[in-house]
N, C-alpha and C positions, 0 to 999 in steps of 0.2 A: 264374274258376271252370271246372273241368273236369268232364266227364261220365265216370264210370267204367263200364267194361263188365266184367261177370263171366261166365265161361263157365258154361253150364248144359245139361243133357240135357233136351230138350223134345220134344213130339210133332211139331212142325213139322219139315219136311225141310230146314231151313237150320240152320246151326250158329253159335251165339254169343248172348249175352244182352243185353237192353236193361236200362237202369236208370232209376229216377226221378232227375231232376236237381233239386237245390234251387236255385232262382233267387231272388235278392234277399237272400241272407244265409245264415248257417249254415256249418258245416264239413263234413268228410267224413262225420261221424256222422249227418248229416242225409240221407244218400243211402242208399237201400235197393235191393237187386236185384229186378228183375222178370223172371220167367222165361217171358215170353210168346212172344217171337220172338228170333232171333239171326242173326248174319252170320258167315261165315267170313273168315279173314284174307287176302282177296285184294286186288288192287290197285285194283279198281273202287270208286267211291264208292257206287254203288247196288247193292243185292242183289236179284236177281230171285227172287221167292219161288216155291218149288215148289208151295205151297198158297196161292193168292191169297186175299185177304180179300173178303168181301161188304161192300158199302158200308153204313155205319151208317144205320139206319132211324130218324133223328130229325128232329124239326121244332123249329128254334130261331128266334131273332129276329135279323134283320140290322141293319145300322147305320142303316137308315131306320125302324126300329121295326116292320118288317113280318115276318110269319111266313115262314120259309124252310125248305122241305122238302128236305133235303140230297139224298136219293136221287132225288127227282123233278127237281129243278132242275139237277142235274149229269148227268143221264142222257145217255149218248152223247157226253160231252165229256171231253177229257183234263183230269184234275183232280189238284191237289196239295192235301193237307190237313195242317195242323200245329196242334197244341194247345199253347198258351202263354198269356202274359198281358202286358199293356202296360207294367206296372211292372217287368218283368224287366230287369236292368241289362246283360245280356250275350248269352246264347244266343239268346233269342227275337228281338231286333232284328237280330242278325247273320244268323240263318237267313233271316228275311224279306228282309233287304237283299240277300243272295246270290241269292235267287230273283228279286227285282226286277231286279237287274242282268242276270241271264241272260235274263229275259223280254224286256227292252228290246232285247236283241241279236237277237231273232227277227224274221223278216219280219212285217210288220203283220198279214197274214192269219192267221199262226200265233199272234200275240199275242192276237188276238180269239178264237181257239178255246180257249186255255188258261184254265182256271178255277183260281185260287189261293184257298184257303179257310183262314182263321185262326179257330180256335175258342178262346175264352178259357177258361182254367182258373181264373179269378178273377172269376166273374160278379158278385159283390157290388160290386166296384169298377169293373169294365169294363162300363159302360153302353153302349147303342148309340151315344150321342153321343161319348163319350170313345174308344171303340173305333174309330169312324169317323175321328176326327181323327188318331189314331195311325197307322192304316193309310194314310191319305191321304199322309202323309209318306214312306211306303215306296213305294206305288204305288196311285193312286186306283182302279184296277180290281180290287184285292184285295177279297175278300168277307170281312167280319167277322161272326162269329156269337156270340151270348151266349144265356143262358137259365138254367134252374134247374140247379144243380150235379149232382144225381143223373142227369139226362138226359144231360148232357155226359159225365160219368164213364162211364156205361154205353156211350155211343157210342164213346168212346175205347177202352175195354176190348174192344169187339167187333172192333177191328182191332189188338189186341195192345199198346196203349199204356196204361200205368198213370198215373193222376193221383190225387192226394189233395187234400182240402180245404185251402185256404190257412190257415196258422197264423202265429203271431208267435214270433220267436226271443227269446233272453234280452235282446236290446237293443231289443225292440219292433218290429223290422223284420218286415214280412210276407214269409213264405216260401211259395212255391207249388211243390209237388213234382209234377213231370210228366215224362213221357217226352219226350225231345227229338228225336223221329223225324219225318220227313216220309214220307208214304205217297203214291205215285202210282197213280192209277186209270186204267185203259185205256179209251179211247173205244169200243173194239170189244166188250169184255166187261163193262164197268162194274165190274170187279174190281180191288182193290188188289194190284198185282203187283210193284211195286218199292219198296224201303225204303231211305231215306237216314238216316244218323246225323248228329250235330251237327258232324262234321268235314268234311262235304261243302262244297266251296267254290263260288264263283260260276262258276269255270271248269268244275267238275264238272257243274253244272246246265246251263251253256251247251252242253256237249258232249252231254248226254243228252236235253234237252228236245225237240229235233226228232224223235227217235225215239219218245218218250213221246206226243207229239202224234199220231203215227201208230198208236199202240198196239203199237209194236215193242219188243223187248228192247234196252235200252241196252248 
């Protein structure tokens, strides 16, 4: 499955458009453009945003069943956030695996500083327990969050990522439509200032994470 990008004229001072990715089934007709954010066709994996995002102000539930205030718990910490779901057959596990590989290449002190947060787009199936088991296979330090869908959707939209409620395709497979972008938040400003698409590799993250941990531009 591939994510398609469609150009769009938007208010942000970066150029190119994100799309919703249909994970778990469906064809190209299941994908629709989202004109929230974009990237120009440069050679860097990450796009430094001219207008950084404010952190989502939501309180969700972590894999231990406890409340997690995202803005408060990640304050002053280099943070990556990704919205996806555990039954995704391709983009979601690949993205988290790439980040996990890059994180393990960091010095231990930097590994301890970096917060990686996975927010489910399929909260009906991704319970705290199932989400925790899935993330443990990626990296036990990853933070998994679930909650009610409207809260998750509003938080995603606040940082330019579109997600739709999960539906079933003609074969009965669950399809979750979600933007496949990773947003990096600076420990200096607590703003989301770098955006990665689903083509970012483990090597891309390996190169950029040391700078993100310092709040510098990759």
